[in-house]
Each structure stands twice: as structure tokens, then as C-alpha cells.
PyMOL Python script that loads the backbone (N, CA, C, O; Angstrom):
from pymol import cmd

cmd.read_pdbstr("""\
ATOM      1  N   UNK A   1       0.841  -1.174   0.000  1.00  0.00           N
ATOM      2  CA  UNK A   1       0.000   0.000   0.000  1.00  0.00           C
ATOM      3  C   UNK A   1       0.890   1.243   0.000  1.00  0.00           C
ATOM      4  O   UNK A   1       2.106   1.156   0.175  1.00  0.00           O
ATOM      5  N   UNK A   2       0.265   2.382  -0.198  1.00  0.00           N
ATOM      6  CA  UNK A   2       0.961   3.662  -0.156  1.00  0.00           C
ATOM      7  C   UNK A   2       0.338   4.510   0.941  1.00  0.00           C
ATOM      8  O   UNK A   2      -0.877   4.710   0.972  1.00  0.00           O
ATOM      9  N   UNK A   3       1.178   5.006   1.839  1.00  0.00           N
ATOM     10  CA  UNK A   3       0.741   5.856   2.944  1.00  0.00           C
ATOM     11  C   UNK A   3       1.144   7.282   2.606  1.00  0.00           C
ATOM     12  O   UNK A   3       2.295   7.544   2.256  1.00  0.00           O
ATOM     13  N   UNK A   4       0.189   8.204   2.711  1.00  0.00           N
ATOM     14  CA  UNK A   4       0.487   9.610   2.445  1.00  0.00           C
ATOM     15  C   UNK A   4       0.071  10.451   3.646  1.00  0.00           C
ATOM     16  O   UNK A   4      -1.000  10.245   4.217  1.00  0.00           O
ATOM     17  N   UNK A   5       0.925  11.400   4.025  1.00  0.00           N
ATOM     18  CA  UNK A   5       0.627  12.334   5.102  1.00  0.00           C
ATOM     19  C   UNK A   5       0.467  13.716   4.501  1.00  0.00           C
ATOM     20  O   UNK A   5       1.288  14.156   3.694  1.00  0.00           O
ATOM     21  N   UNK A   6      -0.609  14.405   4.905  1.00  0.00           N
ATOM     22  CA  UNK A   6      -0.937  15.718   4.358  1.00  0.00           C
ATOM     23  C   UNK A   6      -1.186  16.719   5.484  1.00  0.00           C
ATOM     24  O   UNK A   6      -1.582  16.336   6.585  1.00  0.00           O
ATOM     25  N   UNK A   7      -0.955  17.992   5.208  1.00  0.00           N
ATOM     26  CA  UNK A   7      -1.375  19.040   6.126  1.00  0.00           C
ATOM     27  C   UNK A   7      -2.883  19.165   6.034  1.00  0.00           C
ATOM     28  O   UNK A   7      -3.507  18.561   5.162  1.00  0.00           O
ATOM     29  N   UNK A   8      -3.473  19.948   6.931  1.00  0.00           N
ATOM     30  CA  UNK A   8      -4.918  20.169   6.878  1.00  0.00           C
ATOM     31  C   UNK A   8      -5.324  20.898   5.601  1.00  0.00           C
ATOM     32  O   UNK A   8      -6.473  20.801   5.173  1.00  0.00           O
ATOM     33  N   UNK A   9      -4.391  21.626   4.991  1.00  0.00           N
ATOM     34  CA  UNK A   9      -4.650  22.311   3.720  1.00  0.00           C
ATOM     35  C   UNK A   9      -4.550  21.370   2.524  1.00  0.00           C
ATOM     36  O   UNK A   9      -4.883  21.751   1.402  1.00  0.00           O
ATOM     37  N   UNK A  10      -4.090  20.140   2.762  1.00  0.00           N
ATOM     38  CA  UNK A  10      -3.983  19.171   1.685  1.00  0.00           C
ATOM     39  C   UNK A  10      -2.606  19.055   1.063  1.00  0.00           C
ATOM     40  O   UNK A  10      -2.426  18.290   0.115  1.00  0.00           O
ATOM     41  N   UNK A  11      -1.622  19.800   1.574  1.00  0.00           N
ATOM     42  CA  UNK A  11      -0.261  19.718   1.038  1.00  0.00           C
ATOM     43  C   UNK A  11       0.378  18.394   1.460  1.00  0.00           C
ATOM     44  O   UNK A  11       0.291  18.001   2.623  1.00  0.00           O
ATOM     45  N   UNK A  12       1.016  17.713   0.518  1.00  0.00           N
ATOM     46  CA  UNK A  12       1.659  16.432   0.790  1.00  0.00           C
ATOM     47  C   UNK A  12       2.911  16.652   1.633  1.00  0.00           C
ATOM     48  O   UNK A  12       3.794  17.423   1.258  1.00  0.00           O
ATOM     49  N   UNK A  13       2.980  15.973   2.766  1.00  0.00           N
ATOM     50  CA  UNK A  13       4.145  16.038   3.643  1.00  0.00           C
ATOM     51  C   UNK A  13       5.123  14.915   3.319  1.00  0.00           C
ATOM     52  O   UNK A  13       6.326  15.142   3.182  1.00  0.00           O
ATOM     53  N   UNK A  14       4.592  13.707   3.200  1.00  0.00           N
ATOM     54  CA  UNK A  14       5.456  12.551   2.978  1.00  0.00           C
ATOM     55  C   UNK A  14       4.645  11.427   2.345  1.00  0.00           C
ATOM     56  O   UNK A  14       3.454  11.279   2.618  1.00  0.00           O
ATOM     57  N   UNK A  15       5.293  10.646   1.508  1.00  0.00           N
ATOM     58  CA  UNK A  15       4.689   9.454   0.915  1.00  0.00           C
ATOM     59  C   UNK A  15       5.564   8.265   1.262  1.00  0.00           C
ATOM     60  O   UNK A  15       6.773   8.283   1.027  1.00  0.00           O
ATOM     61  N   UNK A  16       4.956   7.239   1.817  1.00  0.00           N
ATOM     62  CA  UNK A  16       5.685   6.055   2.253  1.00  0.00           C
ATOM     63  C   UNK A  16       5.106   4.843   1.511  1.00  0.00           C
ATOM     64  O   UNK A  16       3.904   4.587   1.576  1.00  0.00           O
ATOM     65  N   UNK A  17       5.960   4.108   0.814  1.00  0.00           N
ATOM     66  CA  UNK A  17       5.529   2.879   0.158  1.00  0.00           C
ATOM     67  C   UNK A  17       5.739   1.745   1.160  1.00  0.00           C
ATOM     68  O   UNK A  17       6.865   1.433   1.546  1.00  0.00           O
ATOM     69  N   UNK A  18       4.635   1.145   1.564  1.00  0.00           N
ATOM     70  CA  UNK A  18       4.659   0.062   2.557  1.00  0.00           C
ATOM     71  C   UNK A  18       4.587  -1.255   1.795  1.00  0.00           C
ATOM     72  O   UNK A  18       3.518  -1.657   1.336  1.00  0.00           O
ATOM     73  N   UNK A  19       5.730  -1.923   1.663  1.00  0.00           N
ATOM     74  CA  UNK A  19       5.784  -3.139   0.846  1.00  0.00           C
ATOM     75  C   UNK A  19       6.273  -4.355   1.629  1.00  0.00           C
ATOM     76  O   UNK A  19       6.964  -5.219   1.090  1.00  0.00           O
ATOM     77  N   UNK A  20       5.904  -4.408   2.908  1.00  0.00           N
ATOM     78  CA  UNK A  20       6.328  -5.541   3.730  1.00  0.00           C
ATOM     79  C   UNK A  20       5.455  -6.758   3.449  1.00  0.00           C
ATOM     80  O   UNK A  20       4.266  -6.632   3.158  1.00  0.00           O
ATOM     81  N   UNK A  21       6.052  -7.910   3.540  1.00  0.00           N
ATOM     82  CA  UNK A  21       5.332  -9.167   3.338  1.00  0.00           C
ATOM     83  C   UNK A  21       4.317  -9.365   4.464  1.00  0.00           C
ATOM     84  O   UNK A  21       4.609  -9.029   5.612  1.00  0.00           O
ATOM     85  N   UNK A  22       3.136  -9.902   4.163  1.00  0.00           N
ATOM     86  CA  UNK A  22       2.147 -10.175   5.217  1.00  0.00           C
ATOM     87  C   UNK A  22       2.664 -11.135   6.291  1.00  0.00           C
ATOM     88  O   UNK A  22       2.129 -11.162   7.399  1.00  0.00           O
ATOM     89  N   UNK A  23       3.685 -11.915   5.978  1.00  0.00           N
ATOM     90  CA  UNK A  23       4.270 -12.849   6.948  1.00  0.00           C
ATOM     91  C   UNK A  23       5.216 -12.157   7.931  1.00  0.00           C
ATOM     92  O   UNK A  23       5.570 -12.736   8.958  1.00  0.00           O
ATOM     93  N   UNK A  24       5.627 -10.923   7.626  1.00  0.00           N
ATOM     94  CA  UNK A  24       6.526 -10.158   8.492  1.00  0.00           C
ATOM     95  C   UNK A  24       5.754  -9.723   9.743  1.00  0.00           C
ATOM     96  O   UNK A  24       4.652  -9.188   9.621  1.00  0.00           O
ATOM     97  N   UNK A  25       6.311  -9.940  10.949  1.00  0.00           N
ATOM     98  CA  UNK A  25       5.605  -9.535  12.175  1.00  0.00           C
ATOM     99  C   UNK A  25       5.341  -8.025  12.258  1.00  0.00           C
ATOM    100  O   UNK A  25       4.454  -7.597  12.997  1.00  0.00           O
ATOM    101  N   UNK A  26       6.091  -7.223  11.518  1.00  0.00           N
ATOM    102  CA  UNK A  26       5.900  -5.764  11.545  1.00  0.00           C
ATOM    103  C   UNK A  26       5.077  -5.266  10.361  1.00  0.00           C
ATOM    104  O   UNK A  26       5.084  -4.071  10.064  1.00  0.00           O
ATOM    105  N   UNK A  27       4.370  -6.166   9.684  1.00  0.00           N
ATOM    106  CA  UNK A  27       3.661  -5.780   8.457  1.00  0.00           C
ATOM    107  C   UNK A  27       2.440  -4.910   8.709  1.00  0.00           C
ATOM    108  O   UNK A  27       1.910  -4.321   7.767  1.00  0.00           O
ATOM    109  N   UNK A  28       1.979  -4.809   9.946  1.00  0.00           N
ATOM    110  CA  UNK A  28       0.770  -4.047  10.239  1.00  0.00           C
ATOM    111  C   UNK A  28       1.057  -2.603  10.648  1.00  0.00           C
ATOM    112  O   UNK A  28       0.133  -1.873  11.009  1.00  0.00           O
ATOM    113  N   UNK A  29       2.306  -2.184  10.598  1.00  0.00           N
ATOM    114  CA  UNK A  29       2.633  -0.797  10.919  1.00  0.00           C
ATOM    115  C   UNK A  29       3.883  -0.359  10.160  1.00  0.00           C
ATOM    116  O   UNK A  29       4.609  -1.174   9.591  1.00  0.00           O
ATOM    117  N   UNK A  30       4.108   0.942  10.169  1.00  0.00           N
ATOM    118  CA  UNK A  30       5.292   1.501   9.533  1.00  0.00           C
ATOM    119  C   UNK A  30       5.752   2.673  10.380  1.00  0.00           C
ATOM    120  O   UNK A  30       5.038   3.091  11.291  1.00  0.00           O
ATOM    121  N   UNK A  31       6.922   3.207  10.099  1.00  0.00           N
ATOM    122  CA  UNK A  31       7.458   4.314  10.878  1.00  0.00           C
ATOM    123  C   UNK A  31       7.620   5.547  10.001  1.00  0.00           C
ATOM    124  O   UNK A  31       7.675   5.461   8.774  1.00  0.00           O
ATOM    125  N   UNK A  32       7.695   6.691  10.663  1.00  0.00           N
ATOM    126  CA  UNK A  32       7.863   7.971   9.984  1.00  0.00           C
ATOM    127  C   UNK A  32       8.817   8.806  10.831  1.00  0.00           C
ATOM    128  O   UNK A  32       8.586   8.970  12.029  1.00  0.00           O
ATOM    129  N   UNK A  33       9.867   9.329  10.244  1.00  0.00           N
ATOM    130  CA  UNK A  33      10.916  10.032  10.976  1.00  0.00           C
ATOM    131  C   UNK A  33      10.574  11.478  11.327  1.00  0.00           C
ATOM    132  O   UNK A  33      11.408  12.186  11.891  1.00  0.00           O
ATOM    133  N   UNK A  34       9.362  11.924  11.004  1.00  0.00           N
ATOM    134  CA  UNK A  34       8.908  13.304  11.218  1.00  0.00           C
ATOM    135  C   UNK A  34       9.655  14.310  10.339  1.00  0.00           C
ATOM    136  O   UNK A  34       9.623  15.514  10.590  1.00  0.00           O
ATOM    137  N   UNK A  35      10.319  13.801   9.318  1.00  0.00           N
ATOM    138  CA  UNK A  35      10.993  14.653   8.333  1.00  0.00           C
ATOM    139  C   UNK A  35      10.114  14.693   7.090  1.00  0.00           C
ATOM    140  O   UNK A  35       9.712  13.647   6.580  1.00  0.00           O
ATOM    141  N   UNK A  36       9.813  15.902   6.596  1.00  0.00           N
ATOM    142  CA  UNK A  36       8.943  16.015   5.422  1.00  0.00           C
ATOM    143  C   UNK A  36       9.707  15.694   4.144  1.00  0.00           C
ATOM    144  O   UNK A  36      10.901  15.398   4.190  1.00  0.00           O
ATOM    145  N   UNK A  37       9.038  15.751   3.026  1.00  0.00           N
ATOM    146  CA  UNK A  37       9.678  15.378   1.755  1.00  0.00           C
ATOM    147  C   UNK A  37      10.729  16.383   1.309  1.00  0.00           C
ATOM    148  O   UNK A  37      11.482  16.111   0.374  1.00  0.00           O
ATOM    149  N   UNK A  38      10.795  17.558   1.971  1.00  0.00           N
ATOM    150  CA  UNK A  38      11.821  18.555   1.674  1.00  0.00           C
ATOM    151  C   UNK A  38      13.002  18.471   2.630  1.00  0.00           C
ATOM    152  O   UNK A  38      13.905  19.305   2.576  1.00  0.00           O
ATOM    153  N   UNK A  39      13.000  17.455   3.517  1.00  0.00           N
ATOM    154  CA  UNK A  39      14.113  17.252   4.432  1.00  0.00           C
ATOM    155  C   UNK A  39      14.043  18.071   5.708  1.00  0.00           C
ATOM    156  O   UNK A  39      15.032  18.159   6.435  1.00  0.00           O
ATOM    157  N   UNK A  40      12.892  18.673   5.997  1.00  0.00           N
ATOM    158  CA  UNK A  40      12.756  19.495   7.198  1.00  0.00           C
ATOM    159  C   UNK A  40      11.853  18.809   8.220  1.00  0.00           C
ATOM    160  O   UNK A  40      10.951  18.054   7.856  1.00  0.00           O
ATOM    161  N   UNK A  41      12.102  19.077   9.496  1.00  0.00           N
ATOM    162  CA  UNK A  41      11.292  18.529  10.577  1.00  0.00           C
ATOM    163  C   UNK A  41       9.900  19.142  10.531  1.00  0.00           C
ATOM    164  O   UNK A  41       9.763  20.358  10.397  1.00  0.00           O
ATOM    165  N   UNK A  42       8.863  18.310  10.642  1.00  0.00           N
ATOM    166  CA  UNK A  42       7.503  18.846  10.651  1.00  0.00           C
ATOM    167  C   UNK A  42       7.224  19.507  11.997  1.00  0.00           C
ATOM    168  O   UNK A  42       7.962  19.291  12.958  1.00  0.00           O
ATOM    169  N   UNK A  43       6.171  20.306  12.075  1.00  0.00           N
ATOM    170  CA  UNK A  43       5.827  21.013  13.298  1.00  0.00           C
ATOM    171  C   UNK A  43       4.655  20.314  13.977  1.00  0.00           C
ATOM    172  O   UNK A  43       3.950  19.518  13.358  1.00  0.00           O
ATOM    173  N   UNK A  44       4.458  20.622  15.256  1.00  0.00           N
ATOM    174  CA  UNK A  44       3.316  20.085  15.991  1.00  0.00           C
ATOM    175  C   UNK A  44       2.024  20.534  15.321  1.00  0.00           C
ATOM    176  O   UNK A  44       1.936  21.655  14.820  1.00  0.00           O
ATOM    177  N   UNK A  45       1.037  19.672  15.314  1.00  0.00           N
ATOM    178  CA  UNK A  45      -0.245  20.036  14.732  1.00  0.00           C
ATOM    179  C   UNK A  45      -1.017  18.818  14.277  1.00  0.00           C
ATOM    180  O   UNK A  45      -0.639  17.680  14.554  1.00  0.00           O
ATOM    181  N   UNK A  46      -2.105  19.077  13.576  1.00  0.00           N
ATOM    182  CA  UNK A  46      -2.948  18.018  13.037  1.00  0.00           C
ATOM    183  C   UNK A  46      -2.598  17.758  11.582  1.00  0.00           C
ATOM    184  O   UNK A  46      -2.303  18.681  10.822  1.00  0.00           O
ATOM    185  N   UNK A  47      -2.637  16.494  11.211  1.00  0.00           N
ATOM    186  CA  UNK A  47      -2.341  16.070   9.855  1.00  0.00           C
ATOM    187  C   UNK A  47      -3.360  15.025   9.433  1.00  0.00           C
ATOM    188  O   UNK A  47      -3.949  14.352  10.279  1.00  0.00           O
ATOM    189  N   UNK A  48      -3.569  14.888   8.142  1.00  0.00           N
ATOM    190  CA  UNK A  48      -4.382  13.812   7.583  1.00  0.00           C
ATOM    191  C   UNK A  48      -3.463  12.722   7.070  1.00  0.00           C
ATOM    192  O   UNK A  48      -2.368  13.001   6.582  1.00  0.00           O
ATOM    193  N   UNK A  49      -3.906  11.486   7.179  1.00  0.00           N
ATOM    194  CA  UNK A  49      -3.198  10.371   6.558  1.00  0.00           C
ATOM    195  C   UNK A  49      -4.161   9.627   5.653  1.00  0.00           C
ATOM    196  O   UNK A  49      -5.360   9.552   5.923  1.00  0.00           O
ATOM    197  N   UNK A  50      -3.625   9.086   4.587  1.00  0.00           N
ATOM    198  CA  UNK A  50      -4.398   8.204   3.717  1.00  0.00           C
ATOM    199  C   UNK A  50      -3.574   6.959   3.460  1.00  0.00           C
ATOM    200  O   UNK A  50      -2.349   7.014   3.358  1.00  0.00           O
ATOM    201  N   UNK A  51      -4.266   5.839   3.357  1.00  0.00           N
ATOM    202  CA  UNK A  51      -3.637   4.569   3.001  1.00  0.00           C
ATOM    203  C   UNK A  51      -4.376   4.049   1.781  1.00  0.00           C
ATOM    204  O   UNK A  51      -5.582   3.804   1.830  1.00  0.00           O
ATOM    205  N   UNK A  52      -3.646   3.883   0.688  1.00  0.00           N
ATOM    206  CA  UNK A  52      -4.245   3.404  -0.559  1.00  0.00           C
ATOM    207  C   UNK A  52      -3.685   2.034  -0.900  1.00  0.00           C
ATOM    208  O   UNK A  52      -2.471   1.857  -1.002  1.00  0.00           O
ATOM    209  N   UNK A  53      -4.574   1.070  -1.076  1.00  0.00           N
ATOM    210  CA  UNK A  53      -4.157  -0.288  -1.419  1.00  0.00           C
ATOM    211  C   UNK A  53      -3.919  -0.385  -2.929  1.00  0.00           C
ATOM    212  O   UNK A  53      -4.364   0.484  -3.679  1.00  0.00           O
ATOM    213  N   UNK A  54      -3.230  -1.422  -3.375  1.00  0.00           N
ATOM    214  CA  UNK A  54      -2.975  -1.571  -4.811  1.00  0.00           C
ATOM    215  C   UNK A  54      -4.244  -1.640  -5.663  1.00  0.00           C
ATOM    216  O   UNK A  54      -4.216  -1.298  -6.846  1.00  0.00           O
ATOM    217  N   UNK A  55      -5.360  -2.083  -5.065  1.00  0.00           N
ATOM    218  CA  UNK A  55      -6.600  -2.158  -5.835  1.00  0.00           C
ATOM    219  C   UNK A  55      -7.410  -0.862  -5.786  1.00  0.00           C
ATOM    220  O   UNK A  55      -8.541  -0.819  -6.272  1.00  0.00           O
ATOM    221  N   UNK A  56      -6.833   0.200  -5.198  1.00  0.00           N
ATOM    222  CA  UNK A  56      -7.476   1.515  -5.226  1.00  0.00           C
ATOM    223  C   UNK A  56      -8.332   1.866  -4.021  1.00  0.00           C
ATOM    224  O   UNK A  56      -8.865   2.973  -3.955  1.00  0.00           O
ATOM    225  N   UNK A  57      -8.480   0.947  -3.058  1.00  0.00           N
ATOM    226  CA  UNK A  57      -9.253   1.272  -1.858  1.00  0.00           C
ATOM    227  C   UNK A  57      -8.461   2.249  -1.000  1.00  0.00           C
ATOM    228  O   UNK A  57      -7.243   2.123  -0.871  1.00  0.00           O
ATOM    229  N   UNK A  58      -9.159   3.232  -0.408  1.00  0.00           N
ATOM    230  CA  UNK A  58      -8.500   4.271   0.376  1.00  0.00           C
ATOM    231  C   UNK A  58      -9.137   4.373   1.753  1.00  0.00           C
ATOM    232  O   UNK A  58     -10.361   4.374   1.882  1.00  0.00           O
ATOM    233  N   UNK A  59      -8.302   4.459   2.777  1.00  0.00           N
ATOM    234  CA  UNK A  59      -8.750   4.766   4.127  1.00  0.00           C
ATOM    235  C   UNK A  59      -8.106   6.077   4.509  1.00  0.00           C
ATOM    236  O   UNK A  59      -7.002   6.389   4.062  1.00  0.00           O
ATOM    237  N   UNK A  60      -8.806   6.862   5.351  1.00  0.00           N
ATOM    238  CA  UNK A  60      -8.322   8.191   5.698  1.00  0.00           C
ATOM    239  C   UNK A  60      -8.533   8.427   7.187  1.00  0.00           C
ATOM    240  O   UNK A  60      -9.484   7.911   7.774  1.00  0.00           O
ATOM    241  N   UNK A  61      -7.652   9.202   7.791  1.00  0.00           N
ATOM    242  CA  UNK A  61      -7.786   9.521   9.202  1.00  0.00           C
ATOM    243  C   UNK A  61      -6.988  10.758   9.555  1.00  0.00           C
ATOM    244  O   UNK A  61      -6.371  11.387   8.695  1.00  0.00           O
ATOM    245  N   UNK A  62      -7.010  11.099  10.834  1.00  0.00           N
ATOM    246  CA  UNK A  62      -6.270  12.268  11.338  1.00  0.00           C
ATOM    247  C   UNK A  62      -5.180  11.802  12.281  1.00  0.00           C
ATOM    248  O   UNK A  62      -5.293  10.758  12.923  1.00  0.00           O
ATOM    249  N   UNK A  63      -4.118  12.600  12.351  1.00  0.00           N
ATOM    250  CA  UNK A  63      -2.970  12.301  13.184  1.00  0.00           C
ATOM    251  C   UNK A  63      -2.551  13.574  13.891  1.00  0.00           C
ATOM    252  O   UNK A  63      -2.394  14.615  13.253  1.00  0.00           O
ATOM    253  N   UNK A  64      -2.367  13.504  15.207  1.00  0.00           N
ATOM    254  CA  UNK A  64      -1.865  14.661  15.966  1.00  0.00           C
ATOM    255  C   UNK A  64      -0.397  14.446  16.264  1.00  0.00           C
ATOM    256  O   UNK A  64      -0.007  13.383  16.746  1.00  0.00           O
ATOM    257  N   UNK A  65       0.423  15.451  15.979  1.00  0.00           N
ATOM    258  CA  UNK A  65       1.851  15.409  16.287  1.00  0.00           C
ATOM    259  C   UNK A  65       2.105  16.442  17.379  1.00  0.00           C
ATOM    260  O   UNK A  65       1.825  17.628  17.204  1.00  0.00           O
ATOM    261  N   UNK A  66       2.638  15.976  18.508  1.00  0.00           N
ATOM    262  CA  UNK A  66       2.954  16.856  19.628  1.00  0.00           C
ATOM    263  C   UNK A  66       4.441  16.705  19.921  1.00  0.00           C
ATOM    264  O   UNK A  66       4.917  15.603  20.197  1.00  0.00           O
ATOM    265  N   UNK A  67       5.167  17.809  19.863  1.00  0.00           N
ATOM    266  CA  UNK A  67       6.617  17.748  20.069  1.00  0.00           C
ATOM    267  C   UNK A  67       7.017  18.624  21.221  1.00  0.00           C
ATOM    268  O   UNK A  67       8.199  18.707  21.552  1.00  0.00           O
TER     269      UNK A  67
END
""", "prot")
cmd.dss("prot")
cmd.show_as("cartoon", "prot")
cmd.util.cbc("prot")
cmd.orient("prot")
């Protein structure tokens, strides 16, 4: 799947390709270094996340970052 993090305005912060095997014990989660796609540390606040599967299904939610 592809995980995307966006600001509340819809700007893309980071895109993560999650390609772990379902047999991997860590396949149900991924990590994010809090560094945006421009190499800068993100700030505290609310963000949207989307997870898109290869067949086009999308899930969406909110994420709070407190630093």
C-alpha cells in the first residue's frame, strides 16, 4: 500500500511505500521520521493520513503530532 501524510490544507508532507510481506511480524505498521519530503522537521499540529491499497481502496484519518 501507499501511505500519504498531508497538512490540513492538503499539502503532501510525505509518501511512504509500505511493501512488507504479510508474513513479516511488523507488516501491520510503519514508521515515519517526522521529516517532510523537503528534508525538514515537521511542526506540531494536526495532519491527515491516507492509506491506498494496490486495488485503489483508500482509508483516511487524522494524526496529531505533539513535540
